[in-house]
N, C-alpha and C positions, 0 to 999 in steps of 0.2 A: 291564422298565419302559420304556415308550416315552418318548422325549424330547419335550418340548413344541415345537410349531411356532414357528419364528422368524419375524421380520417378512418376510424375503425369501420364505419358503415361502408365507405368507399372500398376499402380493402376487401370487405366481405362480398360486395357486389362483384368486384373484378374476379374474385376467386370462384364465384358461382358461374361465371360465363365460361363456356367450354370452347377453347380455341383449338381448331383442328390442327392436326400435325402437318407441317409444311406450309402453314398459312403465312403469306408475306404481306398481305394488304394491297397487292398490285392486281391490275385487271388487264387482261389481254385485249388490245384495241380491236383485233379482228373478230374475235368471237364474243367478247364482252364477259367472258368467264374469269373468275379469279385464278391467278397463277399460283400453282403449288409446286415447290421445288423439293427435290429429294436431298438427303443428307450429303451425298457425293457432290451434287451441284452446289450446295451451300459451301462445302469445303473448297471447291474450285474458286468460287467467288472470294472466299476469304484469302486464298493464296494470291489471287490477282491483286486484291487490295494491299497485301503486305509485300508486293513486289517479289514474290517467290515464283518458282517454276510451277505451273499449274499441274503438270503430270506428277503423280506420286512415284517415288523411286527413281527419278531421273538424276543421273550423276553429271553435273556440268563439267567436272574435271576428270575425265576417264584416264586410265593409265596409257602411256605412250606405247604404241605398237611398233616394235622393232622390225622394220621392213628389210633392213640389211643386217646380217649377223656380224658380230664383232670378232668372230673366229677367223683366223688367217687360213685360207685354203692352201693346201700343200701342192695340188696340181695346178699348172698354169692354164690360162685361158686358151693358149695356142701352143702347140708342140712343134711349130715350124722352126727350122734352123735360122740362126742369125744371118741377115744378109751381109754381103761382102762390103757394101758401101759404108757400113758402120765401122769398118776397120781401115778404110782408105781415107787419107787426108782430103778434106773438102777443098775444092778449087775456089769456091765462093768465099770461104772463110780466109783463104790465103790472100785473095785480092783485097779484102777489107783490112787485114792486118797491114799489108803493104801501103795502103792508103793512109793509115794512121801513122805509120813510120815516116812517110814523106812529109806529113803535116808537122810532125815533131821536129824533123830536120830543118824545115823551112821556117820554123818559129811560130807557126800558126796555132800550135797547141803547146802550152807552157806547163811544166810540172807543178804539182800542188805545193804551195808554200803556206805555212801557218800564218794567220793574220797577226799583225803586230798589235800589242796591247796599247790602246790609245788612252787608257785611263791614267791621268796624272795624279800624283799624290797631292793631297791637300797640305799646303805648307803650315796650316794652323795646327794640324794634328801631329803631335810628337810621339815617336815610337822609340822605345829603348830595347836594346838587345843586351840582356844580362850576361850573355856568354860571348860578347863581341871581343873582349880583351882577355879571353880565357887562354892561358898558355900552359903547357904541361909543366907540372911542378917537379923539381928535382927530388930525388930520394932523400928523405929526412926521417929521423927517428920519431918525430912527433907528427909526421904527416900520415893521416889515417885515410886510406882510400875508401871510396863508397862501397858498401856491400853489394855484391852481385845478386841478381835475381836468381833464385833457385831454379834448376831445370824442371820442366814439367814432368808429371808422373803419369802412370797408366790411366788414372781416373780422369785426366784432362784430354784424353784422346777422343776423337769423334766416333770411334768404334772400340770402346774399352772392353776388356774381358768381362764375362758375366758376373764374376764375383765382386766387381767394383760397382755394379749397377744396384741402386737402392730398390727395395720393394715398395709396395703401396703404403704400408704403415710408416716407413722411413721418409717417404716423400711428404706425407701429411705432417709428420712431426717437424720436418725441415721448413715447410711452408708456414706452420703455425708459430715457429720459434721467432724470437726477436732478433733484430740484426746483430745485436751485441752477443747473443748467445750462439749464433751459428758458427760452427767450426770452419766452414768453407763458404766462400762467396758464391759458389756455383753448385749445381747438382749434376753429377755425371749422367750424360744422355747418350743413347746409342743411335747412330745414323748408318744407313746402308751404304752411302757413298759420300765423298767429300763435297760434292756439288749440292747435296741436300742440307748441308750445315747452315743454319741461319746466322744472321749477324749477332754479335755479342752485345747485349744491351748495356753492359757495364764497362765497355772498352774505354770510352773517354774518361770515365771516372777513375778507372785504375791507372791510366797513364798520368792523369793529373795528380793523383796521390803519389805515384812514383816520383814525379818531378819534385813534389814537395818534400818527399823523403830525402832526395839527393841534395836539395838546395837548403832546406831549413832544418833538417833533423840534426841535432847536436850529437857528436860522437866523443866519447871519453875513453882515453886509453887507461886500462887497468893492468897494472903489472901483476903477473901471476907469480904466486909464491910457491916455490918448490920446497915443500915441507914433508919430511918423512913421517908417516903416521905413527911409527914406533916412538918417535921423540915426544909425541903429545901425551903418551901414557906416563903415569907417575912411576918413578924408579923405586920399586919395592925390593927389599932384600929377599934373598932366596930362602925358602922354608928350611933348607938344611942348616942355614946359619942361625935359625931361631929355635933350635932345639934347646931343651927338651919339651915335648908335647906328646900326648897319647896317640899311638898309631895302630894298636892292635888290641884284641880282646884277650884279657888274661884269665878272668874267672867268670863262670856262668852260674848264676844262682837260680835254682829251680825249686818249686814247692808250692807256689801260689796257684790257686784255681781261678781262672779268669784273668782280667787285666790287673796289672800292677799300677796303681794310680800315683803313688808317691814313694820317695825314698830319701834318705839323708844319712850322711856319715857323721859320727860323733866327733866332738872337738879333739879327742886324742888320736883319731885316725885309725882306730883298730876295729871298730864295729860299724855295721851297716844296718839300718832299720828300714823296713819296707812295709807297705800296706796296700791292699787291693780290694777287688770286688768280693772276695770271700769273707770279708769282715775280720780278718786275722792280721795282727801286727807281728812281724817276725824280725828277729835280730840275728844277724849273721856275722861270722868272723870274716873280715874283709879279704884277707889274703888267701885263706884256704877255701872259702865258700861254704863253710860248715854252719848249719843252723844251731844256735845255742839257746834260743828262748823264743817262745811264742805265746800269744794270748788272743783269744777270740773275743772281740768287743761287740760285734753286732751279728745278729742272725740274718736279718733281711737287708740291712744297709751296709754299704761298702765303707772302707776306710779311705776318706778323701785326701787326707794329708797327714804326714808324720814329720816332726821336727824335733831336733835335740836342743836342749837348753845350752847356751854358750857357757864356756868355762869348764875347766877340768876339775874344779873342786867338788862338784856334784855330778851325779850320773842320772839325769832326769830326761825322760822322753815324753813328748806331747803328741797326741793323736786325736783327730777329729772324725767322729762317726755320726753322721746325720746331724742332729742339733746338739750333740754332747761332745765335750772335750775331755779327754782323759789324760791325767798326769801320772806317770808310772815310773817305777824303778825296775828296769830289767835285771837280769842276773848280774849282780854287782861284781866288780873286779876284786874288791877286798872289803872287809867289814867296816873299815873306817869310812870309805866312800859311801857305803850304804847308810851309815849313821848320819853323816853330813847331809845326804840327800833327803832322808826322812825328816831331819830337823828343819831343813829348808821348806819342805812342803807342809809340815805341821805347824810352822810358826804363825800362820795366818788364822788358825782356828780360834786361838784366844783373842785375837784382835776382832774377829767377826763377832764373837760372843759379847765382848765388852761394848762394841758399837751398837748392838741390838738392845742391850740392857740400858745404856745411857739415854737412849731416846731415838728410836728408829723413825725414819720418815715414812709417810703414808704413800709415797710414790711407789709405783710398780718397779720392782727390782729388775735390773738389766739382765742378771744371770743368777742362778742358784749354785752355790758352792757346797757340795755334799760329799760324804764318803760313799763309795760305791757299795761297800759291804759284800759279805758272802764270798763267792769264789774269786771275784776280781781282786778283792783286797788281799786275799791270801796269796795271790800270784803276783803281787807287787803293784797293783793299781791303787794309788793313794787318794787321789782327788778326782771328782767328777764335776764338771761345770756344764750346766744346762742353759742353753740360749734359746732364743725364740725361733730362729730359722736355721737351715742347714749351713754348716760352716764349710767353706771351700779353701781358705787360706789361713795359715798361721805363720806369724813372723815375730821373731824374738828380738828384744833390745840387746845391744852388745854386752851389757852388764848382767843379763839374765834376771833382772828384777821385774821387767815388764814384757808382755807380749801382746800382739794385736791379732785380731781375727776378723775375717771378712765373710759376711753372709750376703751374697748378691741379692737375695729376695727379701732381705730384712727391712728395707725402706729406712725408717728412722734408726733402727738398731742394726743397720748393715755393717758398720764398722764399730768395733768395741776394743778398748784397751784394758787389759787385766793387770792387776798388781799382785804378784805372787806372794809377797810377805804379808799382805793384808787381806788376801782373799776378796779383793774388791774389783768390781767391773764398772767401767765408765763408758758412756756413749758420748763421744766428743761432738757429734754432728746431730743437730736437730733435723736438718733437711739437707740432703746431699744431691747435687745436680748430677743426674746420670746414674747409671747402674754400676755400682762399684765392682771392680775385678780383682784388685790386689792392693796391698798396703805394706809399707816398710818404714823402718826407722833409719835416720841418717847415721852413718857409721861413727861420727865424731861430734855432731852438733845436735841440739834439741830441735830437730826438724823432722816432721812426719810427712811422708809422701802417700797419697791416695790416688789410685788409678781407676778411672771410669772407662766407659767404652771407647771414648775418643780423646780424653784429656787426662793429664796427670797434674794434680795440684799439690803444692808443698805448703805446709803450715808450720809456723813457729810456735812450739808448744809453750815456751816461756812467756811470750807476749800474746799468745792465743789470737793470731792473725794470719791471714793468707799472704804468703810471700810471692808466689809465682805460679802461673798456669803454663804448663809445658804442653805444646801442641805437636804431637808426633805426626799427625796427618794420616793415621791409620783408621780403617773403618771399624775395627773391633780389636782392642788391645787384649792380649791373652795373659801376658806376664811382663814383669820388668825387674831389673836388678841394678843396684848401685855399685859403683866402683869403690874399692876400699879407701881411695882418697876422698871420695864424696863429691867430686866436681863433675863426674861423668856418669851417665846411666845408659843402659841398653833396654830396648823395648821390643818385644816380640808380638806379632799380630796374627790374627786368623787369615788375613789376606796375603800371607806368605812373605812378609817383609820384616827385616831386622833393622832397627833404627838405632843409631848411636847419637846421643845428645851430649853436647858440651854445655853444662849449665851456666858457665861464665860467658859463653859466646853468644848464645841465642836460645830462644824457646823453640826454635825450629830444629829439625834434625841436622846434624853436621854431616852424617853419611847414611845413606840408605842402601842396604844390601839385599839383593834378591837372588838367592841361591837354591831355594827349595821350591818344589812343585806343589806342595800342599801346606796346610796351616802350620804355623810354629806354635808349639804348646808351652815351651819353657825356655828361659834364658838364664845364664848364671855366670858370674865373674869368679875367678879364682881369688880366694880371700887370704892366701898365704904368701903374697908378695910376687907371684909369677904373673907376667903380663899375658894372661890367657883368659878367654871366655868362650862359651859354647852355647849352642842352641839345639833344641830337639824338635823334630817335625813329624807330621803324620805320614810323610813318605817313607818312614822307617830308617832315617839316617840322622846322624849328629854332625854338625859342622863345627870344627875347631878353628878358632881365630887367634891371631896374635894382636893384642891391643896395648900398645905402649903409650903411657901417659907420662909426660915430663913436667917438672915444676915451672919451666920457662913458659910464660904466657904468650911469647911470640911464636912458639912452635906448636903446631897442631898435633893431635893424636895420630899415631901410625897404626893402621888397621891392615892386616895381611891375612887372607884365608890360608890355612895351613893344611887341613886334612878333613876328608869326609869319611866318617866311620859308619859302616853298614854291617848289619847282623840281625837286627830285629825284623820280625815278620809283621806285615800289615794285616790286621784283623778287623774286619767290618769298618774299613776306611780310617782306622786309627793305627798309629805307628808308635813313636816314642813319646811318652806322656810326661816324663820328668827327668831332670839331670842334676847332678851335684858334683862338686869338686872335693878332692882330698885336701885337708887343711894345710898340708906342707908340700906334698909331692905333686908332680904334674900328672895325676891320675884323675879320672872322672868315672862316675857310675851313671847308668841310665836304666830307666824303668820302661818296659814295653807293654803294649797291648797283647802280646803273645804269652804273657804270664811269666816272663823271665826278667832278671836283672843282670846287667853285664858290667864288669870292671874293665876299663880301658887303660892301658899303660903304654 
């Protein structure tokens, strides 16, 4: 029994059979031979089966041939003159017209009359006319007529000027925008003629909204107040009535190389101390501008700040150079003053020695109090205090027993309070929020103010607690100063603002003054009883203000700008770096980046 052939064998058999090209399997009945078709004939058969045109390349939809041209011929078909009968009235037309006239006279032809409306209203349907009883209202003060529609503009014309037509990008933006965001309900369109203008698709909607506006829109009469703008401004006194205040430059102090960073007038008002980038502290005679004493404290570092010790009993000057603070006695006025000044500075050496022998703590000391020795001690420098970071601010207590220093990069040791009689340094803050900028003692109370970049915090030293956080709102505070009364302070910022704070009123500024074009570097109150304060800016100018503070709590402070003092040159984007007042007279001194100091009277 033979096995049946599998699929693979069948496929191999079919592949072995050679089918001739063009074989169809059909036989011609006349000849009996197999019919072989060419490839073109097979393609024709396929086209017939698919209901396609048998002929290849045949176009069933050829382009239309214009047998008659669309151009208008200028020459007529015939040049013969017009016949006379075209200008003579026709007798046939006259007979027909007379026939129609006789028919109208006899009544056989009636004129056209519009058909009467035969539609009767449905009695069940009630219609109301809201304007049926509308009568013109008499003129009345409270009668507000409806607003009129504004006249159309050029963009609403059917043929507007080209500058009113939008381009393609504006059309697309208008079409993609929401209905609420479109500034106009239409888009200006250009048409060649008025007959080509299509109907307005929003006509009914606009009329409907107009009717709603006339009927439903409420109208309120608002009485216009005729107010003089000048009456809204506060009535300030004239600057001539607020004299005396500095108006001109009296003395020019030259000698520093580079910028003068700081200056201060001594409590007696006779001497001026200054320090700058050259590392030299100079003492000048205030009225004459003569230099009477100098000492070089730093070779590579600048003198950042100089401050006199309050009180006229001693003649002590403090200066900060880098991480060191120097306490010195410049050329004394008399031997008795020099003796008292040396005793004041030397009183702490014995206390420091006894404190170390009795039992010193193992903690790291906040500062080292030493004698400078050598050349400095021979020239009047008595004490050298070494801190951990660069000192930028020195502020004395009113009694002259304590002074504070600020090292912005010091972190935990940024703010330090030093006791002069004990040669002792304390760090009151373990951790301070923000980068400290300045610090000051209250003029009459045991309160200590510390300014960071954005806030000013006041602390009670006796209770050792936080009293208040003052928020000037400035981006970066540069300096601040307290009023001699202690209830007001001014803040200067690097963002060109001068802020007056009333501590009893609010933690926010009472007044913000913007008169400078560049950063404010220093601010200062007059401490001698005159209602004056000043600020120094990088634009090379000083602004003098009148700031009157009264004891009445119901009356606010009076702030009046008085004078702009110009004279310092701006060097490398820096102008006036420091300012100080005379202890008694309405004089002020300023330190500039141009290497000069000026006395303004």
